[in-house]
MIPAKOL-97546 format. One line per field, with one value per atom (N, C-alpha, C): atom name; residue in three letters; x, y negated, z negated; residue number from 0. Coordinates in Angstrom, 3 decimals. Example, Ala and Ser with C-alpha at 12.3 -4.5 7.8 and 13.67 -1.06 7.14 Angstrom:
a	(N|CA|C|N|CA|C)
r	(ALA|ALA|ALA|SER|SER|SER)
c1	(13.190|12.300|13.200|12.850|13.670|12.900)
c2	(5.690|4.500|3.300|2.250|1.060|-0.030)
c3	(-7.800|-7.800|-7.800|-7.080|-7.140|-7.870)
k	(0|0|0|1|1|1)
END
This chain:
a	(N|CA|C|N|CA|C|N|CA|C|N|CA|C|N|CA|C|N|CA|C|N|CA|C|N|CA|C|N|CA|C|N|CA|C|N|CA|C|N|CA|C|N|CA|C|N|CA|C|N|CA|C|N|CA|C|N|CA|C|N|CA|C|N|CA|C|N|CA|C|N|CA|C|N|CA|C|N|CA|C|N|CA|C|N|CA|C|N|CA|C|N|CA|C|N|CA|C|N|CA|C|N|CA|C|N|CA|C|N|CA|C|N|CA|C|N|CA|C|N|CA|C|N|CA|C|N|CA|C|N|CA|C|N|CA|C|N|CA|C|N|CA|C|N|CA|C|N|CA|C|N|CA|C|N|CA|C|N|CA|C|N|CA|C|N|CA|C|N|CA|C|N|CA|C|N|CA|C|N|CA|C|N|CA|C|N|CA|C|N|CA|C|N|CA|C|N|CA|C|N|CA|C|N|CA|C|N|CA|C|N|CA|C|N|CA|C|N|CA|C|N|CA|C|N|CA|C|N|CA|C|N|CA|C|N|CA|C|N|CA|C|N|CA|C|N|CA|C|N|CA|C|N|CA|C|N|CA|C|N|CA|C|N|CA|C|N|CA|C|N|CA|C|N|CA|C|N|CA|C|N|CA|C|N|CA|C|N|CA|C|N|CA|C|N|CA|C|N|CA|C|N|CA|C|N|CA|C|N|CA|C|N|CA|C|N|CA|C|N|CA|C|N|CA|C|N|CA|C|N|CA|C|N|CA|C|N|CA|C|N|CA|C|N|CA|C|N|CA|C|N|CA|C|N|CA|C|N|CA|C|N|CA|C|N|CA|C|N|CA|C|N|CA|C|N|CA|C|N|CA|C|N|CA|C|N|CA|C|N|CA|C|N|CA|C)
r	(MET|MET|MET|LYS|LYS|LYS|LYS|LYS|LYS|LEU|LEU|LEU|THR|THR|THR|ILE|ILE|ILE|PHE|PHE|PHE|CYS|CYS|CYS|GLY|GLY|GLY|PHE|PHE|PHE|LEU|LEU|LEU|VAL|VAL|VAL|CYS|CYS|CYS|LEU|LEU|LEU|ILE|ILE|ILE|LEU|LEU|LEU|GLY|GLY|GLY|ILE|ILE|ILE|GLN|GLN|GLN|GLU|GLU|GLU|THR|THR|THR|GLN|GLN|GLN|ALA|ALA|ALA|GLN|GLN|GLN|ASP|ASP|ASP|SER|SER|SER|LEU|LEU|LEU|HIS|HIS|HIS|LEU|LEU|LEU|ASP|ASP|ASP|ALA|ALA|ALA|ARG|ARG|ARG|VAL|VAL|VAL|LYS|LYS|LYS|GLN|GLN|GLN|ARG|ARG|ARG|MET|MET|MET|LEU|LEU|LEU|LEU|LEU|LEU|ASN|ASN|ASN|LYS|LYS|LYS|PHE|PHE|PHE|GLU|GLU|GLU|ALA|ALA|ALA|ASP|ASP|ASP|TYR|TYR|TYR|VAL|VAL|VAL|LEU|LEU|LEU|THR|THR|THR|ALA|ALA|ALA|ALA|ALA|ALA|GLU|GLU|GLU|ARG|ARG|ARG|VAL|VAL|VAL|ALA|ALA|ALA|LEU|LEU|LEU|LYS|LYS|LYS|GLN|GLN|GLN|SER|SER|SER|ARG|ARG|ARG|LEU|LEU|LEU|ALA|ALA|ALA|HIS|HIS|HIS|GLN|GLN|GLN|TYR|TYR|TYR|ARG|ARG|ARG|MET|MET|MET|LYS|LYS|LYS|GLU|GLU|GLU|ILE|ILE|ILE|LEU|LEU|LEU|ASP|ASP|ASP|SER|SER|SER|ILE|ILE|ILE|ASP|ASP|ASP|ILE|ILE|ILE|SER|SER|SER|ASP|ASP|ASP|ALA|ALA|ALA|LYS|LYS|LYS|ARG|ARG|ARG|LYS|LYS|LYS|ARG|ARG|ARG|LEU|LEU|LEU|ILE|ILE|ILE|GLN|GLN|GLN|GLU|GLU|GLU|LEU|LEU|LEU|LYS|LYS|LYS|LYS|LYS|LYS|ASN|ASN|ASN|PRO|PRO|PRO|PHE|PHE|PHE|SER|SER|SER|GLU|GLU|GLU|ARG|ARG|ARG|VAL|VAL|VAL|GLN|GLN|GLN|SER|SER|SER|VAL|VAL|VAL|ILE|ILE|ILE|ALA|ALA|ALA|ASN|ASN|ASN|HIS|HIS|HIS|LYS|LYS|LYS|VAL|VAL|VAL|VAL|VAL|VAL|SER|SER|SER|ASP|ASP|ASP|SER|SER|SER|LEU|LEU|LEU|GLU|GLU|GLU|GLN|GLN|GLN)
c1	(0.953|-0.055|1.130|2.125|2.850|3.574|3.605|3.939|2.981|2.467|1.551|0.735|1.690|0.615|2.207|3.450|4.673|4.231|4.143|3.849|3.439|1.795|0.782|0.865|2.177|2.768|3.403|5.009|5.282|5.035|3.785|3.500|2.371|2.041|1.197|2.476|3.334|4.442|5.398|5.542|5.544|4.632|3.477|2.665|2.524|1.867|2.508|3.574|4.760|5.939|5.917|5.677|5.252|4.716|3.758|3.130|3.161|3.875|4.665|6.108|6.815|7.803|6.765|5.783|5.468|5.141|4.668|4.056|4.971|6.680|7.899|8.536|8.178|8.691|7.146|6.898|5.794|5.957|6.371|7.251|5.703|4.211|4.096|3.243|2.668|2.181|0.401|-0.371|-0.703|-1.572|-2.642|-3.564|-5.442|-5.701|-7.398|-8.396|-8.958|-10.667|-11.962|-12.636|-13.903|-14.930|-15.441|-16.130|-17.486|-17.820|-18.972|-19.079|-19.288|-19.880|-20.323|-20.688|-21.731|-22.736|-21.871|-22.115|-22.573|-22.336|-22.254|-24.031|-24.254|-25.728|-27.054|-26.374|-26.871|-26.187|-24.908|-25.040|-23.656|-23.951|-22.476|-22.307|-22.406|-21.775|-20.009|-20.706|-19.834|-18.650|-18.943|-17.661|-16.781|-16.268|-14.746|-15.186|-14.901|-15.106|-13.694|-13.774|-13.400|-11.533|-11.378|-10.267|-9.812|-10.388|-9.420|-9.262|-9.680|-9.610|-8.418|-8.158|-7.330|-5.312|-5.913|-4.458|-3.955|-5.475|-4.665|-4.204|-4.654|-3.954|-2.108|-1.902|-1.332|-0.022|-1.069|0.032|0.891|0.418|-0.259|1.602|1.302|1.808|3.638|3.455|4.265|5.774|4.428|5.629|5.213|4.945|5.629|6.571|6.513|7.839|9.160|8.895|10.515|10.478|10.186|10.218|11.256|10.846|11.720|12.875|13.169|13.913|15.354|14.675|15.300|15.444|14.873|15.399|16.681|16.320|17.647|18.568|18.766|19.893|20.531|19.802|20.617|20.897|22.516|23.314|23.009|21.827|21.214|21.282|20.733|21.688|20.056|20.790|20.071|18.714|18.883|17.292|16.637|17.354|15.802|15.242|16.405|16.001|14.399|14.432|13.896|12.260|12.185|11.086|10.446|11.454|10.932|9.933|10.189|10.478|8.812|8.244|7.558|6.401|6.774|6.012|5.755|6.459|5.914|5.247|4.835|3.790|2.941|2.863|1.539|0.689|1.563|1.131|2.098|1.585|2.819|2.873|2.659|2.828|2.621|3.555|3.818|4.961|4.528|5.301|7.012|7.785|8.431|8.967|8.527|9.589|10.409|9.156|9.735|10.531|10.709|11.187|13.047|12.904|14.400|14.769|13.712|14.498|14.718|14.127|14.571|15.536|16.111|17.259|18.022|18.516|19.969|19.745|18.002|19.068|19.670|18.659|19.904|21.246|21.165|23.320|23.540|23.573|23.803|24.089|22.602|23.748|24.421|24.620|25.393|27.027|27.292|28.485|29.299|28.166|27.998|28.513|28.396|29.112|30.349)
c2	(0.843|0.534|-1.801|-0.985|-2.244|-2.383|-1.406|-0.953|-2.348|-1.706|-2.482|-4.031|-3.547|-5.529|-6.958|-5.661|-6.807|-6.613|-5.395|-5.484|-6.316|-6.756|-7.842|-9.279|-8.818|-10.673|-11.550|-10.019|-10.021|-10.838|-10.010|-10.253|-11.219|-11.630|-12.811|-14.048|-14.371|-15.427|-15.892|-13.961|-13.897|-14.672|-14.290|-14.807|-16.174|-17.519|-18.559|-19.283|-18.521|-18.825|-19.023|-18.099|-18.112|-19.223|-19.390|-20.878|-21.787|-21.855|-23.737|-23.503|-22.282|-22.920|-23.278|-21.956|-22.915|-23.649|-24.755|-25.911|-27.377|-26.573|-27.440|-27.317|-26.093|-26.378|-27.772|-26.641|-28.472|-29.582|-29.694|-30.899|-32.623|-31.727|-32.364|-33.661|-35.022|-35.134|-35.201|-35.206|-34.517|-35.124|-35.715|-36.147|-35.328|-35.845|-35.480|-36.141|-36.807|-37.226|-37.738|-37.499|-37.629|-36.750|-36.617|-36.388|-37.578|-37.193|-38.161|-39.531|-40.252|-41.214|-41.569|-41.976|-42.411|-43.609|-44.509|-45.901|-45.598|-44.280|-44.330|-44.517|-43.293|-42.957|-44.199|-45.455|-46.643|-48.327|-48.185|-48.371|-48.292|-47.813|-46.740|-47.452|-49.156|-50.059|-50.340|-50.175|-50.773|-49.647|-48.530|-47.284|-47.480|-46.588|-46.585|-45.116|-44.099|-42.865|-41.887|-40.512|-39.763|-39.614|-40.309|-39.717|-40.826|-41.964|-43.396|-43.264|-43.250|-42.622|-42.676|-41.467|-39.992|-40.840|-41.359|-41.976|-43.579|-44.207|-45.377|-45.039|-43.372|-42.556|-42.371|-42.032|-41.733|-43.239|-43.944|-44.518|-45.062|-45.268|-45.694|-44.715|-44.168|-42.925|-43.028|-42.982|-43.183|-44.205|-45.071|-47.003|-46.549|-46.065|-45.507|-45.183|-43.675|-42.739|-43.608|-44.944|-45.601|-46.844|-47.201|-48.145|-46.895|-45.912|-44.479|-44.402|-44.536|-44.195|-45.493|-46.499|-48.348|-48.242|-48.289|-48.238|-47.372|-45.844|-44.967|-46.065|-46.418|-46.819|-47.780|-48.846|-50.184|-49.860|-50.450|-49.927|-50.795|-49.948|-50.768|-49.657|-50.249|-49.675|-48.007|-46.486|-45.372|-45.713|-46.551|-46.833|-47.908|-49.398|-49.775|-49.108|-48.176|-47.318|-47.024|-45.851|-45.077|-46.013|-46.953|-47.783|-48.563|-49.002|-49.577|-47.916|-47.292|-45.709|-45.452|-45.910|-45.228|-46.288|-47.468|-48.789|-48.749|-47.870|-47.532|-46.331|-45.460|-44.708|-44.954|-46.135|-46.204|-47.823|-48.409|-49.590|-49.277|-49.398|-49.147|-50.067|-51.547|-52.440|-53.705|-53.311|-54.041|-55.684|-56.383|-57.423|-57.251|-56.573|-56.448|-55.823|-54.656|-53.514|-54.976|-55.310|-55.547|-57.337|-57.541|-58.769|-58.138|-56.860|-56.255|-55.766|-55.659|-55.531|-56.012|-57.859|-58.933|-59.268|-59.202|-60.249|-58.860|-57.999|-57.047|-57.117|-57.871|-57.669|-59.095|-59.636|-61.710|-61.529|-60.143|-59.913|-59.708|-58.198|-57.895|-59.034|-59.453|-60.361|-61.082|-63.016|-63.221|-62.638|-60.826|-61.124|-60.477|-60.031|-60.120|-61.063|-62.294|-63.432|-63.907)
c3	(0.066|0.117|0.260|-0.781|-0.732|0.390|1.811|2.661|3.737|4.041|4.398|4.411|2.994|3.154|3.053|2.955|3.729|5.087|5.769|7.222|7.514|7.255|7.460|7.558|6.113|5.676|6.961|7.298|8.201|9.105|9.777|11.260|11.403|10.372|9.754|10.247|9.488|9.828|10.421|11.956|13.408|14.265|14.250|15.466|14.761|14.090|13.045|13.807|13.303|13.577|15.852|16.647|18.229|18.496|17.543|17.843|18.126|16.462|16.162|17.515|18.145|19.076|20.045|20.379|22.168|22.233|20.238|20.334|20.636|20.603|20.447|21.534|22.877|23.680|24.944|24.370|25.625|25.558|26.849|27.015|28.074|27.997|29.016|27.440|28.252|27.239|26.962|25.916|25.638|25.657|25.986|26.042|26.408|24.987|25.532|24.457|25.186|24.397|25.140|24.330|24.845|25.844|26.504|27.955|27.056|26.453|25.991|25.338|25.518|23.753|23.351|22.697|21.739|23.455|23.097|23.764|25.309|25.681|26.790|27.046|26.337|26.190|26.294|26.172|25.520|27.020|26.997|28.172|29.113|29.949|30.496|31.200|31.803|31.655|31.365|30.505|29.774|28.420|29.329|29.361|30.229|29.891|31.034|31.134|32.105|32.389|31.407|31.787|30.461|31.931|33.151|33.520|33.990|32.922|33.262|31.982|31.079|29.368|29.183|30.147|30.247|31.133|32.405|32.648|31.295|30.400|30.005|28.962|27.908|26.572|27.379|28.347|29.444|29.356|29.746|30.225|28.685|28.147|26.443|25.720|25.556|25.402|25.838|27.394|28.860|27.416|27.263|27.587|25.751|24.652|23.808|23.271|24.468|24.616|25.318|26.158|26.942|26.293|24.608|23.433|22.349|22.674|21.242|22.003|23.069|24.349|24.107|24.250|23.586|22.316|21.151|20.078|19.408|20.726|19.470|20.837|22.143|22.805|22.359|20.692|20.938|19.228|19.317|18.463|17.103|16.033|15.276|13.426|12.855|11.582|11.900|11.156|11.194|11.029|9.146|8.169|8.752|9.626|10.598|11.366|12.680|13.098|12.625|12.383|11.634|10.841|10.281|10.466|11.202|12.799|13.452|15.052|14.384|14.947|13.722|12.652|12.430|13.290|12.487|12.754|14.307|15.174|17.095|16.563|16.233|16.070|14.785|14.518|13.845|14.776|15.713|16.954|18.213|18.686|20.176|20.764|20.348|20.673|19.991|18.573|17.649|18.035|18.247|18.156|17.652|16.075|15.599|16.266|16.877|17.512|19.105|19.851|20.753|20.101|19.857|19.139|18.519|18.147|17.929|19.749|20.070|21.549|22.613|22.013|23.511|22.041|20.788|20.905|20.762|20.956|21.213|23.335|24.041|25.077|24.789|24.086|24.348|23.939|22.665|22.824|23.343|24.246|25.419|26.242|26.709|28.492|27.736|26.694|26.529|27.043|26.493|26.267|27.643|28.497|30.348|30.327|29.767|30.625|30.137)
k	(0|0|0|1|1|1|2|2|2|3|3|3|4|4|4|5|5|5|6|6|6|7|7|7|8|8|8|9|9|9|10|10|10|11|11|11|12|12|12|13|13|13|14|14|14|15|15|15|16|16|16|17|17|17|18|18|18|19|19|19|20|20|20|21|21|21|22|22|22|23|23|23|24|24|24|25|25|25|26|26|26|27|27|27|28|28|28|29|29|29|30|30|30|31|31|31|32|32|32|33|33|33|34|34|34|35|35|35|36|36|36|37|37|37|38|38|38|39|39|39|40|40|40|41|41|41|42|42|42|43|43|43|44|44|44|45|45|45|46|46|46|47|47|47|48|48|48|49|49|49|50|50|50|51|51|51|52|52|52|53|53|53|54|54|54|55|55|55|56|56|56|57|57|57|58|58|58|59|59|59|60|60|60|61|61|61|62|62|62|63|63|63|64|64|64|65|65|65|66|66|66|67|67|67|68|68|68|69|69|69|70|70|70|71|71|71|72|72|72|73|73|73|74|74|74|75|75|75|76|76|76|77|77|77|78|78|78|79|79|79|80|80|80|81|81|81|82|82|82|83|83|83|84|84|84|85|85|85|86|86|86|87|87|87|88|88|88|89|89|89|90|90|90|91|91|91|92|92|92|93|93|93|94|94|94|95|95|95|96|96|96|97|97|97|98|98|98|99|99|99|100|100|100|101|101|101|102|102|102|103|103|103|104|104|104|105|105|105|106|106|106|107|107|107|108|108|108|109|109|109|110|110|110|111|111|111|112|112|112)
END
């Protein structure tokens, strides 16, 4: 009985580990939206279609990924980089992140001249 319990526990851990590994390997942008919205029932003119909302979400995720790449390439402290990435996750169009990127580009432009 004890061997069966250990075997079942090992099997469950193996199955969960495989699912976790497959989730980490996927590189596509996961953009899911609701197919029908409550507002669509009353005011269909104000609501974008599901395809348009998916496109907007994918563009926002692509913008967020690009900003993260830029933050990784900037020469700033790791703690500041982590804080900016956390803020980027909360708000992809954060003014603080934009100002750090703009200040870095100004400094690099003045060094080139």
